[in-house]
C-alpha positions in Angstrom: -36.9 -153.0 -43.6 -37.1 -153.8 -39.9 -40.0 -152.2 -38.0 -41.8 -151.9 -34.8 -45.5 -152.8 -35.0 -47.9 -151.2 -32.6 -51.6 -150.4 -32.4 -53.2 -147.3 -30.9 -56.8 -147.9 -30.1 -56.8 -150.9 -32.3 -55.3 -149.1 -35.4 -52.2 -150.9 -36.6 -49.1 -148.9 -37.4 -45.5 -149.7 -38.4 -42.6 -147.6 -37.2 -39.2 -148.4 -38.9 -36.3 -148.5 -36.5 -32.8 -149.4 -37.5 -31.3 -152.3 -35.7 -34.6 -153.5 -34.2 -36.4 -156.7 -35.2 -40.2 -156.5 -35.5 -41.8 -155.9 -32.1 -45.5 -155.8 -31.4 -47.4 -154.1 -28.6 -50.6 -152.3 -28.1 -51.7 -149.0 -26.5 -55.1 -147.7 -25.7 -55.9 -144.1 -25.1 -59.0 -142.0 -24.4 -60.9 -140.4 -27.2 -58.6 -137.5 -28.2 -61.5 -135.8 -30.1 -63.7 -135.6 -27.0 -63.7 -131.9 -25.9 -64.5 -133.0 -22.3 -61.3 -135.0 -22.1 -59.0 -132.8 -19.9 -56.0 -135.2 -20.3 -56.0 -134.8 -24.1 -52.8 -132.7 -24.4 -51.0 -134.8 -21.8 -51.8 -138.0 -23.7 -50.5 -136.5 -26.9 -47.3 -135.4 -25.3 -46.7 -138.8 -23.8 -47.3 -140.6 -27.0 -45.0 -138.2 -28.9 -42.2 -138.8 -26.3 -42.7 -142.6 -26.5 -42.5 -142.7 -30.3 -39.6 -140.2 -30.4 -37.7 -142.2 -27.8 -38.2 -145.4 -29.8 -36.9 -143.7 -33.0 -33.8 -142.3 -31.2 -33.1 -145.6 -29.6 -33.0 -147.3 -33.0 -30.6 -144.6 -34.3 -28.3 -144.4 -31.3 -28.2 -148.2 -30.7 -27.4 -149.2 -34.3 -23.6 -149.4 -34.9 -22.7 -147.8 -38.2 -19.0 -148.6 -38.2 -17.0 -151.5 -36.8 -15.7 -150.7 -33.3 -12.1 -150.7 -34.4 -12.7 -149.0 -37.7 -11.0 -145.6 -38.5 -13.3 -142.6 -38.5 -14.3 -141.5 -42.0 -13.7 -138.0 -43.3 -16.7 -135.7 -42.9 -18.7 -134.9 -46.1 -22.1 -135.1 -47.6 -22.4 -138.8 -46.9 -20.8 -138.6 -43.5 -22.3 -135.7 -41.5 -22.6 -135.5 -37.7 -26.2 -136.1 -36.7 -27.5 -134.2 -33.7 -30.8 -135.4 -32.2 -32.7 -134.7 -29.0 -34.4 -131.8 -27.3 -34.1 -128.1 -26.4 -36.0 -126.6 -23.5 -39.7 -125.7 -24.0 -39.1 -122.0 -23.2 -37.2 -121.7 -26.5 -40.0 -123.0 -28.6 -40.8 -119.7 -30.4 -37.1 -119.5 -31.6 -36.6 -123.1 -32.3 -36.0 -122.8 -36.0 -33.2 -120.2 -35.5 -31.7 -122.3 -32.7 -31.7 -125.5 -34.7 -29.8 -123.6 -37.4 -27.3 -122.5 -34.9 -26.4 -126.1 -34.1 -25.8 -126.8 -37.8 -24.1 -123.5 -38.7 -20.6 -124.9 -38.1 -21.0 -127.2 -41.1 -21.0 -131.0 -41.6 -23.9 -131.2 -39.1 -27.4 -132.4 -39.6 -30.0 -131.7 -36.9 -33.1 -133.6 -35.9 -34.0 -131.6 -32.9 -37.4 -130.9 -31.1 -38.7 -128.8 -28.3 -39.1 -130.8 -25.1 -42.9 -130.9 -24.5 -42.8 -130.7 -20.7 -40.4 -127.9 -19.8 -36.8 -128.5 -19.0 -34.8 -131.2 -20.7 -32.7 -134.0 -19.3 -29.1 -133.0 -18.6 -27.8 -136.0 -20.6 -25.4 -135.6 -23.5 -24.0 -138.4 -25.8 -21.1 -137.9 -28.2 -20.0 -140.6 -30.6 -16.3 -141.4 -30.9 -15.8 -140.0 -34.5 -17.3 -136.5 -33.8 -14.5 -134.0 -34.4 -13.5 -132.0 -31.3 -14.4 -128.6 -32.8 -17.9 -129.8 -33.7 -18.4 -131.5 -30.3 -17.4 -128.2 -28.5 -19.8 -126.2 -30.7 -22.6 -128.5 -29.8 -21.8 -128.5 -26.1 -21.8 -124.7 -26.1 -25.2 -124.6 -27.7 -26.4 -127.3 -25.4 -25.5 -125.2 -22.4 -27.4 -122.3 -23.9 -30.6 -124.0 -24.9 -31.1 -127.0 -22.6 -31.0 -127.6 -18.9 -27.3 -128.1 -19.1 -24.8 -130.9 -19.2 -24.9 -133.2 -16.2 -24.2 -136.7 -17.5 -22.3 -138.3 -20.3 -23.2 -141.5 -22.0 -20.6 -144.2 -22.6 -19.4 -144.2 -26.2 -19.8 -148.0 -26.5 -23.6 -147.4 -26.8 -23.3 -144.8 -29.6 -23.0 -144.6 -33.3 -19.7 -142.9 -34.1 -21.1 -139.8 -35.8 -24.1 -139.4 -33.6 -24.7 -136.8 -30.8 -27.7 -136.7 -28.5 -28.6 -133.7 -26.3 -31.3 -133.6 -23.6 -32.0 -137.3 -24.4 -33.9 -139.7 -22.1 -33.3 -143.0 -23.9 -30.3 -144.1 -21.9 -30.6 -145.6 -18.4 -28.4 -144.3 -15.5 -26.1 -147.4 -15.6 -25.1 -146.4 -19.1 -23.9 -142.9 -18.1 -21.8 -141.0 -15.6 -22.4 -137.6 -14.0 -20.0 -134.8 -14.7 -19.1 -131.6 -12.9 -19.1 -128.1 -14.4 -15.3 -128.2 -14.2 -15.1 -131.4 -16.2 -17.4 -129.8 -18.9 -15.1 -126.8 -19.0 -12.1 -129.1 -19.6 -13.9 -130.6 -22.7 -14.6 -127.1 -24.0 -10.9 -126.2 -24.1 -10.2 -125.1 -27.7 -6.7 -126.4 -27.5 -7.8 -130.0 -27.4 -7.5 -132.0 -30.6 -9.8 -134.8 -31.6 -7.9 -137.6 -29.8 -7.4 -135.5 -26.6 -11.1 -134.5 -26.5 -12.3 -138.1 -26.8 -9.8 -139.3 -24.2 -11.3 -136.8 -21.8 -14.9 -137.8 -22.8 -14.2 -141.5 -22.2 -12.5 -140.7 -18.9 -15.5 -138.7 -17.7 -18.1 -141.2 -18.9 -16.9 -144.4 -17.3 -19.8 -145.8 -15.4 -20.0 -146.7 -11.7 -19.0 -150.3 -11.1 -21.9 -150.8 -8.6 -25.5 -149.6 -9.1 -28.5 -149.5 -6.8 -30.9 -152.4 -7.1 -33.9 -152.7 -4.8 -32.0 -151.1 -1.9 -28.9 -153.1 -2.6 -25.8 -152.5 -4.7 -25.1 -154.8 -7.6 -22.4 -155.0 -10.3 -23.2 -152.8 -13.3 -24.1 -155.1 -16.1 -23.9 -152.2 -18.6 -20.2 -151.7 -18.3 -18.4 -152.7 -21.6 -15.8 -155.5 -21.2 -12.9 -153.2 -22.0 -12.9 -149.8 -20.4 -10.6 -147.3 -18.7 -10.6 -145.9 -15.2 -12.3 -142.8 -13.9 -10.7 -140.2 -11.7 
């Protein structure tokens, strides 16, 4: 099994991450057991976010199916996996909310409460997620996160993976969307193909990105991509 090796205050730990070779690094933190340490809770939250981001990056960045492969039928071995965060203000109801995401069926959730308040407005939907499930997740995302403000390019996603409120993708990998564009994707008349045509249309990245005060070609654009209105 591939893993990431790291050490916190000199204590070695292995974190398995799909698609990542063994990587080593070290982190040193203040004594979390010291009652006089005012930054204890903040350090814990930052460490949790770092490790959670590494785990999500391994999942989202690991292709499960060949790019040109047909989408498999949903079932016990092929469920849509939803990962990410809901806003902190919903923490007391998180168990019920997580169940709401999965109630539509064929969905497995690995969600958390964002530790620092409002979530990122970033959503990622893999190319094999059925339209009716994608709409259900988008509706719940609008209720329990900061909203939907950016979409991640599908070339970076596993086909049956959805991320909500995620922070693991850089801005060149995504595109901002308007409320009207989100409403278009929520149209119940859209079939699977029509939904994903819209998603790909709205998630095409900018050709130029800011770089130290200049604009440079976006190196994260896949070689084959469509245009954006």
